[in-house]
Phi, psi and omega in degrees: 000132184269135178247135180229133172223153180273345189229122181295329182294337179279344185299321181291343177268315188281320184302312179297323180295317179296314185287337174287318182280329186228067184294339183271352182270135178266098179274140170251123190260136180223140171251123184248123180227355178204176185296326178295322177299319179297314182297316180295320179299310182296325179292317183286331188251027180297336180265004182290149178292332181181172183242140172246113187247126173256117178264108188239355174218147181269082176252093190304129171097339184295326183280345186301312180298333180281310182294327180261024178284342184096349176284145171304125187227130173253126179250125174242119186245144171285132188298337178253302189290331182251013189297317184297310180298319182297313183287336174285313195261323183295307179295330177297311181295322178298316183294335180269359175085018179284151181281081184226138176236133183235158178206128181245133187203159174284342180238094186286353177252012179293149177303326180293324177287313186281351176299336182290345173299330179300330178297314180292323177296320178299315180298318179296319181289325176301319181295339181261359188275148178232131177244126177265124178253114176269113189223168176289162183299327179290318178295319178302317179296318182291333179276350180253338179231135184273124174240160179304326182270004182234024183300312181294320181296315176298317185295325181302313182290319181292325182294316182291333178282318183288323183277324189241350182081000178292131182265115176269133178234123179264139178238126177293126183302330179294320176292318178300315182296315183293319186274326188244303188296312182290344181274349181281131181282151179297320182293321178295318179294323181297323179297317178296315181300317180295324177295319177296317181296317181295323182281343183287147175293326178200156174238110184248009174266121183290346185259099175292332178300322179294324179292320178296318178296324176295323177293323176297318178296319178302311181296323179292316179294323179296320177294321176298315179298320179295314184291331182260359182056045184276145174269337181214150178236126181236123182246128178282067198298310185296314180296314184292325179288310185285340175274355176088008179283324179236151177244020181221156177256145183265015187295317177291326176302319182299320177297314184291324185300328180300331179275346178267357183081014179251133180276121178269138184237117181290141171056027176051044182274109182297322182294315178295328178303315180295317180297317179298320176295319175304313181297320179296313185283321186276318187253339187071029184230147169287158176243156180253101173294133180208160168263112180282128170263152187245120174245088183293327183298324183248011178054054181224155164253147169244104186264116188223147174196179185264010175199160176202158178292139176271002174232062188296344177263003177091015181292159179277351178233167183297128177256326186244128179293156180221157174236145175266119191222174169267165179212179179052050178058037176085000182273350183238131184248168176053040173271168186232121171262114180256130177276081182295149185297146179258164172061042177226148175293143178226153179235128179250131185240137172233163183222131178232083184298327184299324178253012177052056181234139167249125181258145181221135162219155188246166176186186176230125179295137181250302179198145173278143179226155177237122176235109186294349181278343180239221180280160191287324181249124175228140179232122174280132182232125174286123185201171176277077187298324182297314179294319181297319180297324183277336184249003184303125183273096187294336179290347174277356183088175180282325182299142163229159179245122184262130175240139176285136182109161176269104184240029181302311185294319180299316182287327176296316180294318178298318178301318179300314182292335179270000180077026180254150172272137177267125177251117180271106189283344182255015173272140179289000000 
């Protein structure tokens, strides 16, 4: 990541602050004081993931070639010393649509100012991320070859790679089953299953065999992730189960993966995969993929799915109790009801790569509920349901990803640096 400052005397102040907050980032430091410095910087850093610019002197025009280079750029300006350059160049670049985020302050090393470095780090990590999609043979073929009836399916995978640098890799479920799933021993899976049962608040699924099979699937997927160096694992679970390719559900695996550092993706959703990776890198938090239901009469969302993270704030240990239950009117086993926290702000994110949109709506968690006729985990959220219903961006799909906390600003800034438009779905 490239660092630029106009003043060498500030380097001794800013460098220690950056390296204390971001010890894993490799910063390249530059002092720019004339046009030749700008040209040399841009030539040397053409391969950089993004630029971090400190405007500390008002030298009109020097930052323009950097801010308007097209690279994701974060500008931090001193409210006095850098005011002229900042007010000349930052709004100009914004109005022209360049991927730039700015912040002006009297303390350019404050945590609030430097938190924006996390945006550039997130973009860099997305470019290095790999998502493994375990799918049926027909889906694998359709994602690799374009047919008239598979334009959207092909486009989903190509879009996340072209826009974010995330590498999607499809694995034929038959190959996965032969190499990984069938190789897991019953005794090894039973140990995992017993640990899940012991940690659960209750087990209301009568079939222990289903829990053991879920543990077997977990071990197989974990081995696949290890062998492929995957950052996320996405299983086309409903299709593969009902088509007879798999005899296990991955819901318990999804809970466990968050503690293994692997991002679990429900129903092999490429868009949600990207959002979950964003949340991990930007916020350090797991996300809850859900299908939002709309209750306009009571101004609520009912966000539901068959699994959710038991560490929604990103803790290394379980924060929210869970039960192992059935779902879908008893037709689905080894599902997970998580008692997600109540009375907290939440942020729901959707992604529409085709129209380059990131969607956001906000709410407050009210209470977790369990209805055995639908999905196992449901969370009631107080929200502007009427506005969301009228502005819901259907091209982003039905799924949204819920994160605990108010993260509107972080995602808006990230969207700007990624060249996406932010659509606020709960605004009238």
